[in-house]
N, C-alpha and C positions, 0 to 999 in steps of 0.2 A: 719172548713170549708175548710181550706188550705189543710189540710191532705186528705179530701174526694176528693177534685178536683184533688189532685196529684194521687190518687189511680185511679180515673176514666182515667185520661190521661195515666198512666202507663199501665193500663188494656187494653185500646185502642191499645197502641203500641204492646203490647204482642200478642193480638188477630190478629193484621195485620201481625206480624212476623210469626205467626203459619199459618196463611192462604198463605202467601208466600211460606213457607217451603212445604205446601201440594201441591201447584200448581208447584212447581219445580220437582215433581216426574215425572219419565218418564217410558214408557213401557219396560218390559223385552226385547222386540224386539230391543231396542236401543243397546243391547249388541251383536246382530248378528255380525259376522266377516265383517268388512269393512263397518258397518253401517253409512250412511250419508256421505260416502266419494266417491260414485260413479262418480259424475260429475267431480271431481278434479282428478280422477284416470287415467290419459292418458299420462304417461310418467314421472311425478314427483315421487320422492321417498316417498312413504306414508308408515307410520306404524299404526297399530291398537292400540288405547290408551288403550284398556281394555284388550287384549290378549297378552300373551307372548308365546315364543317357546323355547324349549330346546332340546338337543340331548340326548336321553336316553341311546343309544348304537350304536355301528357300528362294522362291522367285523374287527377284530384285531386292534380295537381302531383307525381306519383310519379316516382321516379328510375328510368331504364331499368336492365336488368340489367348493362350495360356501363358505367354511370355517366353523368353528364351530359357532353355533348360539350364539349370544350375549344377547338374551332375546328378542330383538325386532321381532315382527311378522309383515312381510312386505306384503303389498297388491301386488297381482300380476296385473300388469297393464292392463286395458281394451284393449289396442291397441297392445299387444305383439304378436299377431298372434298365433303360436303353443305355448302352448298346447290347446288353444281354438280351437273348431272343434272337439276335443275329449273330453274336459272339457265342462261342462255347463257354458255359458258365465256369467260373472258378471252382476249384474244388481242393481236396486236402493234399493233392500232388503238387499242384502249381496255380499260379493266378497271372492274370494279365498285369502288365506294367505300362504306364504311360509317362509323359514327360512333365505333367503339371498336376497340382491339386487346387481346386477340385478338377476332376476329369472333365475335359472339354468335350461337349457333345453337340455344340452348335456348328454353324458353318464355319469353314476354313478354306480359304483360296490361296494360301500361302505356298502350296506344293512343297511342304517340308520333308526333308530326308533325316530321318532320326537314327542314331546309332546307339543300340543297347549294347554294352560291353561287359564282359566277365574275364577276369584273368585268375588262373589257378595253377597250382604245381601238383601233380599226381604223387601220392606216396609210393605207388607201385605201378609197374608197366602193365599195360592192357589194352582194351578196346572199349571205346566210348560210342554209344549210339546217341543220337540226338534227333529231337523232333520238335517242331515249333508252329506257332500260329502268328499271324500278322494282320493288321489293317493299315494300309491297303498292301501292296505287293512288297516283297522282302527278298533279301540275299543274305546267305550265312557264310561267313568265313571263319577259318581259324588261322591265327598268327598273321593277320593284316592282310596279306595278299592272297589269302585263301590257303588251305593246307596244301603244302608242297607247290605253292603259287597257284593253287587251282580253287576256283569258286566251289565251295561244298554243295550248294544248291540254291534254288529259288522257289519262291511261292507265288502264284498269281493273286492279284489283289481282289478277288471277288468270292472267296470262300473263307470264312471267320470260323468255322464250326469243325473243320476237318484238319488234323495235324499233318503238316508236311514232314515225312520221315526220310531221313537219309540213314541208311544202314552202314555204320561206320566200319565194319569188317572190311569194306571196300578200300579204306585207306586210313581212317582216323585213329591209328595205333598211337598211344602215349607212352612216354618213357619216364620212369620214375625220376624225380627231382628236376624235370625239365618244365619251364614255364610256358604256359599256353594261354592265348587270348582268343576268346570267341566273340565275333562282331556279328550282331544282327542288325542289318541296315534296312529300315522300314520307310517306304515312301507313302506319304498321305496324299492321294490325288485331290485336286481342288474341287470343292463342292460347297455351295452356299448355304446348305442346311444339313442338319444331321450327320456331321462328319468327325466322329472321333477317330483316334489312332492309338495304336499300341502294339505290344509284342509279348509273346509268351514262349518259354523254352523249357523242354524237359530233357534230362539225360537218364540213361540206364547203362549199366555195364559193371563188370567186377573191378572197378577202380575206386581207390579210397583217396581222400585229401585230408590234410591237417585241419582242424578247426580254425586255425589262422586264416585259411582260405574260406572258411565258412563261419563268420561271426554269429550266424543265427543258431549255430550249433553250441549252445553255452552249456556247460555241464550243470546239472542240477545241484542244489546246495548239499543235498544228502550225499551226493557223490563226492564232493569236495570235502565235506567233514569226514566221510569214511576214509578217503585217501589220506588226510591229515592224521587220523587215528592210527592207520596202518604204519604210518611212519615213526610214531612215537616210539616203539620198541627199539628201533635202530638208533634214534636220537639218544634214547636213554642208555643204551649200551655204551655208545660213544662216551658219554658223560661219566658213566661208571669207571670205564677203563682209564680215561684221563685221570680222574680223581685218585684211582687206586695207585696210579703210577707217578704221581706228583711227589717230588721230594718232601721229607718232612720238614 
């Protein structure tokens, strides 16, 4: 009888843990650049927890005016002024990222090629749609050499307000448990004045990821507390069973 009760209590705890793990999954859109950070992005230095940026090349190995990227992808503040007016403004869905803080808006003749990178593992199989903006031109790849070794798409460097969309039912199907790396390579054409650079990416689709892949999706304290409270009966049951069956 003791073992049966112990099994029931352990099974209940395992089922609850599994339910909590499933409930913690978040949409692929939580990996949009700057997702969930719009309201705080008014002057504070913010970085995207999911994306990184690196410098792939520059003319004569010159250092960009903002310095060489350190991996952190910085959100371009909502209230910066220029380049907004040319760039589509940030919104609650996504924000622009750039390689340095403060955002460089002066001249830049280094011809830098920047790579914005995201790695994620889907929790379920499905289709991911992706759209992006860049200054200047850009190329989007999945898994390094492009999805199935093919470049996903490119965007000319003269339009910073219209999203380039690649409708992934053409080929960007993802498999649960498989790791994917998205690279947005952005080239900043040389110009001696008013020459910012950045990238912005949005995802849609019936695909979920674990919050481990989306550090910005942190559970609310109330969620954590309620989860802990729900576990208490299972823990208490185990304690009672063990005490009842201890030898005198």
